[in-house]
C-alpha positions in Angstrom: 50.5 -24.2 -12.0 47.6 -24.3 -14.4 46.3 -27.4 -16.0 45.1 -27.5 -19.6 43.3 -29.9 -22.0 44.6 -29.6 -25.6 41.9 -29.6 -28.3 43.1 -30.7 -31.8 40.6 -30.6 -34.6 40.5 -31.3 -38.4 37.5 -31.4 -40.7 37.5 -34.9 -42.1 38.7 -38.5 -41.5 41.0 -38.3 -44.4 42.9 -35.3 -42.9 43.2 -37.1 -39.7 44.6 -40.3 -41.3 46.8 -38.8 -44.0 47.4 -35.2 -43.2 50.0 -33.5 -40.9 47.6 -31.0 -39.3 46.8 -33.0 -36.2 50.4 -33.8 -35.3 51.4 -30.2 -36.1 48.7 -28.7 -33.9 49.6 -31.0 -31.0 53.3 -30.2 -31.3 52.6 -26.4 -31.2 50.3 -26.7 -28.3 52.7 -28.8 -26.2 55.6 -26.4 -26.9 53.3 -23.5 -25.7 52.5 -25.4 -22.5 56.1 -26.2 -21.9 57.2 -22.5 -22.3 54.4 -21.2 -20.1 54.7 -24.0 -17.5 51.2 -25.4 -18.0 50.5 -29.1 -17.3 48.8 -31.1 -20.0 46.0 -33.3 -18.6 44.8 -34.8 -21.9 44.7 -34.3 -25.6 41.4 -34.4 -27.4 41.4 -35.4 -31.1 38.4 -34.4 -33.3 37.7 -35.0 -37.0 34.3 -33.2 -37.4 33.3 -29.9 -38.9 33.3 -26.7 -36.7 30.0 -25.5 -38.1 28.3 -26.7 -34.9 29.4 -28.1 -31.5 27.6 -31.4 -32.2 30.9 -33.2 -32.2 31.4 -36.6 -30.3 34.7 -35.8 -28.6 33.8 -32.2 -27.7 30.5 -33.4 -26.3 32.3 -36.0 -24.1 34.8 -33.3 -22.9 32.0 -30.9 -21.9 30.2 -33.7 -20.0 33.4 -34.6 -18.2 34.1 -30.9 -17.3 30.6 -30.5 -15.9 31.0 -33.6 -13.7 34.6 -32.8 -12.4 34.9 -29.0 -11.9 38.4 -27.7 -11.0 40.4 -30.5 -12.7 41.1 -28.3 -15.7 41.7 -24.5 -16.0 42.2 -24.1 -19.7 41.1 -25.6 -23.0 43.8 -24.7 -25.5 43.6 -24.8 -29.4 45.8 -23.2 -32.0 43.2 -20.8 -33.6 39.7 -19.8 -33.0 38.5 -21.5 -36.2 39.7 -24.8 -34.6 37.2 -24.0 -31.8 34.2 -22.9 -33.9 33.2 -21.4 -37.3 29.9 -20.1 -36.0 30.0 -16.9 -33.9 26.6 -17.3 -32.2 27.4 -20.9 -31.1 30.9 -19.9 -30.0 29.7 -17.2 -27.6 27.2 -19.7 -26.1 29.9 -22.3 -25.6 32.3 -19.8 -24.1 29.6 -19.0 -21.5 29.2 -22.7 -20.7 32.9 -23.2 -20.2 33.2 -20.2 -17.9 30.4 -21.6 -15.7 32.5 -24.7 -15.0 35.6 -22.6 -14.4 37.4 -23.3 -17.7 38.8 -20.6 -20.0 39.0 -21.3 -23.8 42.1 -19.8 -25.5 43.7 -19.8 -28.9 47.5 -19.7 -28.5 48.1 -18.1 -32.0 45.3 -15.5 -31.5 45.4 -14.8 -27.8 42.7 -12.7 -26.2 42.0 -11.6 -22.7 38.3 -11.9 -22.6 38.1 -10.0 -19.3 38.8 -6.9 -21.3 35.5 -5.8 -23.0 37.2 -4.4 -26.1 38.7 -7.8 -26.9 35.3 -9.2 -27.6 35.3 -7.1 -30.8 38.5 -9.0 -31.8 36.9 -12.3 -30.8 33.9 -11.5 -33.0 36.3 -10.9 -35.9 38.2 -14.1 -35.3 35.0 -16.1 -35.2 33.2 -14.3 -38.1 36.2 -14.6 -40.5 36.1 -18.4 -40.8 32.3 -18.4 -40.9 32.4 -15.9 -43.8 35.1 -18.1 -45.4 32.9 -21.2 -45.1 29.9 -19.4 -46.6 31.9 -18.0 -49.5 33.4 -21.5 -50.2 29.9 -23.0 -50.1 28.5 -20.3 -52.4 31.3 -20.8 -54.9 30.7 -24.6 -54.8 27.0 -24.1 -55.3 27.4 -21.8 -58.3 30.1 -24.0 -59.8 27.8 -27.1 -59.6 24.9 -25.1 -61.0 27.1 -23.9 -63.9 28.1 -27.5 -64.6 24.5 -28.6 -64.6 23.6 -25.9 -67.1 26.4 -27.3 -69.3 24.8 -30.7 -69.1 27.1 -32.4 -66.6 25.7 -34.8 -64.0 26.8 -34.0 -60.5 27.1 -36.6 -57.7 26.9 -40.4 -57.6 25.6 -41.8 -60.9 22.0 -43.2 -60.9 21.4 -46.9 -61.3 22.2 -47.9 -64.9 25.1 -45.5 -65.1 28.6 -45.4 -63.5 30.9 -42.5 -62.7 33.9 -42.2 -64.9 36.9 -39.8 -65.3 38.8 -39.0 -68.5 42.6 -38.8 -68.7 42.3 -35.0 -68.6 40.5 -35.3 -65.3 36.9 -34.5 -66.5 34.3 -36.5 -64.7 31.2 -37.9 -66.5 28.7 -40.8 -66.3 28.6 -43.7 -68.7 26.1 -46.5 -69.3 26.7 -49.5 -67.0 25.5 -52.9 -68.1 23.6 -55.0 -67.2 21.8 -52.5 -65.0 21.3 -50.1 -67.9 19.4 -52.8 -69.9 17.3 -53.7 -66.9 16.4 -50.1 -66.2 15.4 -49.6 -69.9 13.2 -52.7 -69.6 11.7 -51.4 -66.4 10.8 -48.0 -68.1 9.1 -49.9 -71.0 7.1 -52.2 -68.7 5.9 -49.3 -66.5 4.9 -47.3 -69.6 2.7 -50.3 -70.8 0.6 -49.8 -67.7 0.0 -53.6 -67.3 1.8 -54.1 -64.0 2.2 -51.7 -61.1 5.5 -50.0 -60.5 6.2 -52.2 -57.5 5.6 -55.4 -59.5 7.9 -54.2 -62.3 10.5 -53.5 -59.6 10.2 -57.0 -58.3 10.5 -58.5 -61.7 13.6 -56.4 -62.4 15.1 -57.5 -59.1 14.6 -61.1 -60.1 16.4 -60.4 -63.3 19.4 -59.0 -61.3 18.7 -55.3 -60.7 20.2 -54.2 -57.4 18.1 -51.2 -56.4 16.1 -50.2 -53.4 12.4 -49.3 -53.6 13.1 -45.6 -53.0 16.0 -45.5 -55.5 13.8 -47.2 -58.1 11.0 -44.7 -57.8 13.4 -41.8 -58.0 15.0 -43.3 -61.1 11.7 -43.5 -62.9 11.2 -39.7 -62.3 14.8 -38.7 -63.2 15.2 -37.0 -66.5 18.8 -38.1 -66.7 17.6 -41.3 -68.3 16.4 -39.5 -71.5 19.5 -37.3 -71.7 18.5 -34.2 -69.6 19.9 -32.6 -66.5 17.7 -30.8 -64.0 18.6 -27.2 -63.2 16.4 -26.1 -60.3 15.0 -22.6 -60.0 17.1 -20.1 -58.2 16.3 -16.5 -57.5 15.1 -15.0 -60.9 16.1 -18.2 -62.9 13.3 -20.7 -63.5 13.5 -24.5 -63.4 14.6 -26.0 -66.7 16.1 -29.1 -68.3 19.5 -28.8 -69.9 20.8 -31.1 -72.6 23.1 -33.6 -70.9 26.6 -34.6 -72.1 25.9 -38.2 -71.3 24.3 -40.9 -73.5 20.5 -41.2 -73.0 19.1 -44.6 -72.0 15.5 -44.1 -73.2 13.6 -41.7 -75.4 11.9 -38.6 -74.1 8.5 -39.9 -75.2 8.9 -43.1 -73.2 9.9 -41.0 -70.2 6.7 -39.0 -70.3 4.7 -42.1 -70.9 6.1 -43.5 -67.7 5.2 -40.3 -65.9 1.6 -40.5 -67.2 1.4 -44.1 -66.1 2.7 -43.2 -62.6 0.3 -40.3 -62.3 -2.7 -42.4 -63.4 -3.3 -40.3 -66.6 -3.0 -43.4 -68.7 -5.5 -46.2 -68.3 -3.8 -49.3 -67.0 -4.3 -52.3 -69.3 -4.5 -55.4 -67.1 -3.4 -58.6 -68.7 -6.3 -60.9 -69.5 -4.3 -64.0 -68.6 -2.3 -65.1 -65.7 1.5 -64.7 -65.6 2.6 -68.3 -65.6 5.9 -70.2 -65.3 4.8 -73.7 -66.0 6.4 -74.9 -69.2 3.7 -77.5 -69.8 0.9 -75.0 -70.1 1.9 -72.2 -72.6 -1.7 -72.0 -73.9 -3.3 -71.5 -70.5 -5.4 -68.4 -70.7 -5.7 -68.5 -74.5 -8.0 -71.5 -74.8 -11.8 -71.4 -74.7 -14.1 -74.3 -74.0 -15.8 -75.7 -77.2 -18.9 -76.6 -75.2 -19.6 -73.7 -72.8 -17.2 -71.0 -74.1 -15.5 -70.5 -70.7 -11.8 -70.1 -70.4 -9.9 -73.4 -70.0 -7.6 -73.7 -67.1 -4.8 -76.3 -66.7 -3.5 -78.6 -64.0 -1.6 -81.8 -63.4 -3.0 -85.1 -62.1 -0.9 -87.6 -60.2 -1.0 -91.0 -61.7 0.6 -94.4 -61.0 3.5 -93.7 -63.4 3.9 -90.0 -62.9 2.0 -86.7 -63.4 -0.4 -86.2 -66.3 -1.0 -82.6 -67.5 -4.4 -81.5 -68.9 -6.2 -78.4 -70.1 -9.8 -78.6 -68.8 -12.9 -76.5 -68.1 -13.9 -75.6 -64.6 -17.6 -76.0 -65.4 -19.5 -79.3 -65.4 -19.3 -79.7 -69.2 -16.5 -82.2 -68.7 -14.2 -80.7 -71.4 -10.7 -82.1 -70.9 -7.7 -82.5 -73.2 -4.2 -83.9 -72.6 -1.7 -80.9 -72.6 0.8 -82.7 -74.8 -1.9 -83.3 -77.5 -3.0 -79.6 -77.4 0.5 -78.3 -77.5 1.6 -80.4 -80.4 -1.5 -79.5 -82.4 -0.7 -75.8 -81.8 2.8 -76.3 -83.3 1.1 -77.9 -86.4 -1.3 -74.9 -86.5 1.7 -72.5 -86.5 3.0 -74.1 -89.7 0.0 -72.8 -91.5 1.2 -69.3 -90.8 4.8 -69.9 -91.9 5.1 -68.1 -95.3 6.3 -70.0 -98.3 9.4 -68.7 -100.0 7.5 -67.3 -103.0 5.8 -64.9 -100.6 9.0 -63.1 -99.7 8.9 -60.6 -102.5 5.2 -59.9 -102.0 5.9 -59.3 -98.3 8.7 -56.9 -99.1 6.5 -55.0 -101.6 3.6 -54.7 -99.1 5.8 -53.6 -96.2 7.6 -51.0 -98.4 4.2 -49.6 -99.5 3.0 -49.5 -96.0 6.2 -47.8 -94.9 5.7 -45.1 -97.5 2.1 -44.6 -96.2 3.3 -44.3 -92.7 6.0 -41.8 -93.7 3.3 -39.6 -95.2 1.2 -40.0 -92.0 4.3 -39.1 -89.9 4.8 -36.0 -92.0 1.1 -35.0 -91.4 1.5 -35.6 -87.7 4.6 -33.5 -87.6 2.8 -30.6 -89.2 0.0 -31.0 -86.7 2.5 -31.0 -83.8 4.1 -27.8 -85.1 0.8 -26.1 -85.4 -0.1 -27.1 -81.8 3.3 -25.9 -80.6 2.8 -22.5 -82.3 -0.7 -22.3 -80.8 0.7 -22.9 -77.3 3.5 -20.4 -77.8 0.9 -17.8 -78.9 -1.2 -18.6 -75.8 1.9 -18.1 -73.6 2.7 -14.8 -75.3 -0.9 -13.6 -74.8 -0.8 -14.5 -71.1 2.4 -12.5 -70.8 0.8 -9.5 -72.3 -2.2 -9.8 -69.9 0.3 -10.0 -67.0 2.0 -6.8 -68.2 -1.3 -5.0 -68.6 -2.3 -6.2 -65.1 -5.4 -8.1 -66.4 -4.2 -11.2 -64.6 -2.2 -11.5 -61.4 1.3 -13.2 -61.3 -0.1 -16.3 -59.6 -2.5 -17.0 -62.5 0.2 -16.3 -65.0 2.5 -18.9 -63.3 -0.3 -21.5 -63.4 -0.9 -20.9 -67.1 2.8 -20.9 -67.9 3.4 -24.2 -66.0 0.5 -25.9 -67.8 1.6 -24.7 -71.2 5.3 -25.6 -70.7 4.3 -29.1 -69.6 2.3 -29.6 -72.8 5.1 -28.1 -74.9 7.7 -30.5 -73.4 5.5 -33.5 -74.4 4.8 -32.2 -77.9 8.4 -31.4 -78.5 9.4 -34.9 -77.2 6.9 -36.5 -79.7 8.3 -34.3 -82.5 11.8 -35.3 -81.7 10.8 -39.0 -81.7 9.1 -38.6 -85.1 12.2 -36.9 -86.5 14.6 -39.6 -85.1 12.4 -42.4 -86.4 12.3 -41.1 -90.0 14.8 -43.7 -91.2 15.5 -44.7 -94.8 14.7 -47.8 -96.9 18.1 -49.2 -96.1 17.2 -49.7 -92.5 13.8 -51.1 -93.6 15.4 -53.7 -95.7 17.4 -55.1 -92.8 14.3 -55.1 -90.7 12.4 -57.0 -93.4 15.1 -59.6 -93.6 15.1 -60.1 -89.9 11.3 -60.5 -89.8 11.4 -63.0 -92.7 14.1 -65.0 -90.9 11.8 -65.4 -88.0 8.6 -66.0 -90.0 10.1 -68.8 -92.2 10.9 -70.8 -89.0 8.0 -69.7 -86.8 7.2 -73.2 -85.5 10.8 -73.9 -84.7 11.2 -70.5 -83.0 8.1 -71.3 -80.9 9.3 -74.8 -80.0 12.7 -73.5 -78.8 11.4 -70.5 -76.9 10.9 -70.1 -73.2 7.4 -69.8 -71.7 7.3 -66.0 -71.9 8.3 -65.8 -75.6 5.8 -68.6 -76.4 3.0 -66.7 -74.8 4.0 -63.6 -76.7 3.9 -65.4 -80.0 0.5 -66.9 -79.2 -0.9 -63.5 -78.2 0.5 -61.7 -81.2 -1.2 -64.1 -83.6 -4.4 -64.9 -81.7 -5.8 -61.8 -79.9 -9.0 -63.8 -79.1 -9.7 -67.1 -77.5 -8.6 -70.3 -79.4 -11.1 -73.1 -79.5 -9.5 -76.6 -79.6 -11.5 -79.7 -80.5 -10.7 -83.1 -82.0 -10.8 -81.5 -85.5 -8.1 -79.0 -84.6 -8.1 -75.3 -83.7 -10.5 -72.5 -84.7 -10.7 -68.9 -83.6 -13.0 -66.0 -84.1 -10.1 -63.6 -84.9 -6.5 -63.7 -85.8 -3.8 -61.1 -86.5 -4.2 -59.4 -89.9 -0.6 -60.2 -91.0 -1.1 -63.9 -90.0 -4.3 -64.0 -91.9 -2.7 -62.5 -95.0 0.2 -65.0 -94.9 -2.3 -67.9 -94.7 -4.2 -66.5 -97.7 -1.0 -66.1 -99.8 0.0 -69.7 -99.0 -3.5 -70.9 -100.0 -3.4 -68.9 -103.3 0.0 -70.1 -104.2 -1.1 -73.7 -103.7 -4.0 -73.1 -106.1 -1.7 -71.6 -108.7 0.6 -74.6 -108.3 -2.3 -77.0 -108.7 -3.5 -75.2 -111.8 -6.8 -74.2 -110.1 -7.0 -70.8 -111.8 -5.0 -69.0 -114.5 -7.3 -66.0 -114.6 -5.4 -63.0 -113.0 -8.3 -60.7 -112.6 -7.8 -57.1 -111.5 -10.2 -57.9 -108.6 -8.6 -59.1 -105.4 -8.7 -62.8 -104.7 -7.3 -62.3 -101.2 -10.3 -63.3 -99.1 -10.2 -64.8 -95.6 -10.0 -68.5 -95.3 -13.0 -70.6 -94.6 -11.6 -71.9 -91.4 -11.5 -68.5 -89.8 -14.6 -67.4 -87.9 -16.1 -64.9 -88.7 -14.8 -64.1 -92.2 -12.9 -60.8 -92.3 -11.9 -58.4 -95.0 -8.2 -57.8 -95.3 -6.8 -54.4 -94.5 -6.6 -51.8 -97.3 -2.8 -52.2 -97.6 -3.2 -55.9 -98.5 -5.6 -55.2 -101.4 -3.1 -54.2 -104.1 -3.0 -57.1 -106.5 -2.0 -55.1 -109.5 1.2 -53.9 -107.8 2.2 -57.4 -106.5 4.6 -59.7 -108.3 2.7 -62.9 -109.1 4.9 -65.9 -108.7 5.0 -68.4 -111.6 3.2 -71.7 -111.3 6.4 -73.6 -110.8 6.9 -72.0 -107.4 
């Protein structure tokens, strides 16, 4: 009586756990052995693909058969596609089994392999599932490619997005907070070129972003984030970006700015001050020594009753100020740049005029971009003509084409950004009100802010070193808007005191005496004939 091992195989774990295929195969094989008086030695269950013989249970069976020849005469399975879906590997495995005295056989597709003609039928049985696999894989590939062309994202959603499915069964990706906000912040930080990509990743991780180093780098180079889907080149079709059906997280211009920062095309702007977390020293890195002009540092000294904080110079000049005194004096200094209520209308008028000027500039830039795009398209058309006339070879043409298309993508991204940013006066009014709300309580905003926001406020008003002494603060340069607000406050005070009633057509908006050196205000500030002059009672 012959002895057989029964081989039962399905493709996935899910089929093994939930399907009936394994139990059905075993039942059919046992009934076959019962009818043909074959003893069953063991049943081998497998849940791996038949594309290769690199399967755990099958490898264990082969190792056992090689060690104990003669214990088994047959390896039985239902069909040849349970044995293998690769004809070349199948012939090799049949040869290995025969060397250890074991005959493989499919009970529903029986073949006597001692007859040479039956090898043709075996080739058919083995090739048919392989062809079926290849056809299924090709259909899947083309289906996914068609979906990408239509703007659908395939696969697990990138960080910042999450996979969703509609009631009709259509799958899509949606923005997933808070990761989406953190990824947007990361893109903006990398584009600034201040910190390295790895430092930005660490900061994002501290903020709560769960993302590996490799995943983060891939995300920064993924066009999905600005609303595009990659369609890779295939045969005669070239690589292209399709418009995605999902909501973009960033603008196209920001994405390409990030690519330039990663590639080193943009100069990295290193911060001129340390990144600090000590709440007692918000001005560290902004203060200059009044004696030797070096940058003041800060530290805490341990005293009998606690720790005392100081801003001090590292040189031997001995400059040293209590941190609390310096910080409080800066809050008082900020009050000078808080606009009076009477300046609101002037501010609105100036910003509206500037907005109109910027709109004209934007239109000019759009025209220039369109001209550049037309010029690049003409270059591409000329290169195509040279290729057809055999004046350049295909390799040179592909190089020229790639270079031009890269430039076109960036120009079109900038053009799209200009078009999207062309908002109306209604949006501007809301923005002005928001800015005024902050400016009117600038000192309070600063006092209640965290260390990061405090330093941003300081840096936005004072781009150069502040010099503190017993008489207060002085600086060589301040922000133009801050300087203008101070001048308006000073002029309004003069009007209220009756200093001058002569409204000359010449501008009286000159820099204050306390600013070193004196600076001329920008051109958009010098429009006194168009500004509403507040009455003396205000």
